[in-house]
N, C-alpha and C positions, 0 to 999 in steps of 0.2 A: 494461960492465954484464953481470952473469952471470945475470940474471933477465929475464923478460918477463911482460907482463900478459895475462890471459886472462879471458874472460867467456863462459859457456855459458848460452845462452838457449833456452827452448822455450815452447810455449803455456801450460805450467804455471807459468812464471815464470823467474827467474834461478836456475839450479841451482848455479853456482859462479862466484865472482869473486875473483881474487887474483893473486899473483906466483908464477911457476913457474921451475924450472930446465930442464924438458923436458916435452913432451906428444906422445903418439902417437895418430894418427887413422886410421880406416878411410876411404879415399877411393875414388872411381871408378877412379883410376889405380893403386891399391894402398895399402899402409900407409905413412904418412909420419911421421917424427919431427921435431918443431919444437924448435929450440934457440934461445937468445938470438942475435939478429942474423940470423935467417932472412930470406931474400929475400921481397919482397912477393908475395902469391899469393892467388888466389881459386879454390877447388876444390869439387867436389861431395862431400858427406859421404854415406856409405852406412851401412846397418844394421851395427852392430858395437859395439865397445867403445873408448872413449877412455880412455887411461891417462895420468894426470898425476903429476908428481913435484915436490913442493915441500918446504919445510923441515919440514913435519909428516909427511912420508912419501909413500907412493903411494896414489892413489885411482883407482877405476875407475867409469866411467859408461857405461851401456848407452844407445845412441842409435839412432834410426830416421830415416834420411835427413835431408838439410838441406844447409847450406853452411858453409864455413870461409873466413874472410877474415883474412889475415895482412898487417899493414901497420905499419911503423915500430915493431917490437917490441911490438905489440899484436895479440892473436888474438881474433876474435869467432867464436863457434860458434852458428849458428842451426839448431836441430834440430826436426824435426816432433814428436819425442817424446824425452825423456831422463829417466833416473833413475839415482841412484847405486846401483851394483851391490850393494854390501854392505848396503844398506838394504832391498833387495827382499824382500818378504814373500810366501812361497809361497801363503798363503791369499788374499792380495790378487790374485795372478796367477790362481788358480783362479776367484775371483769374477768377474774380468774376462772370462775365457774363457766362463764360464756366462752372463754378461750378453750377450756377443757371440752365443752360440748361441741364446739366447732372442730376441734382436733379429733374427737371421737367419731364425728360424722365423716371425716376424711380418712378414717383408718384404712380404707381400701387403697388409698393412694400412698402407701408405704410410710404412714405415720407410725412412729414408735409407740407402742401401747404403754411402755413403762413411763414415758413422758406424760401421757394422758393420766395414768394412775397417780403419778406424783402430783400433778396439778389438782386433781380431784381431792387427793388426800390433804394437801395444803389448804384447800378451800374449806373442807369439812372441819379441820382443826381450827381455823380462824373463826368459822361460824360458831363453834362450840366454846369460844373463848370469852363467854360472858356477855355477848351482845344481845342476848334474848331473842335471837333469830332461830326459828325452827329449821331443821335440815330439810332441803328440798330434794325430791327424787329427781334424778337426772336420767 
């Protein structure tokens, strides 16, 4: 078999499900490429970009931490946050950064700091997804 199954999941839902010929992942141990017949593996996913190749071409997904499970020619990706890189909208990113700034300013009013950190993390991942935008200090 020259293909394997993959499913990319995040709290936002299923981002991608299908058959692939290869996939590249950013892991805590470095960048790995998965091909059909890869050994079984569970590893930590770090912030970066997943690159997948299928019959339709190459797709890129920006991700923020999570886990990858490879078992019997099936790959499950569970990410804290994931978005398809080529669908990322600059205005949406700026809105998320502004929302995070506003929430940060209101932190004394019982705003959950984990929500702020999550919004900031998502914005940074989207910014790094190949838009050529330099990271702003918040």
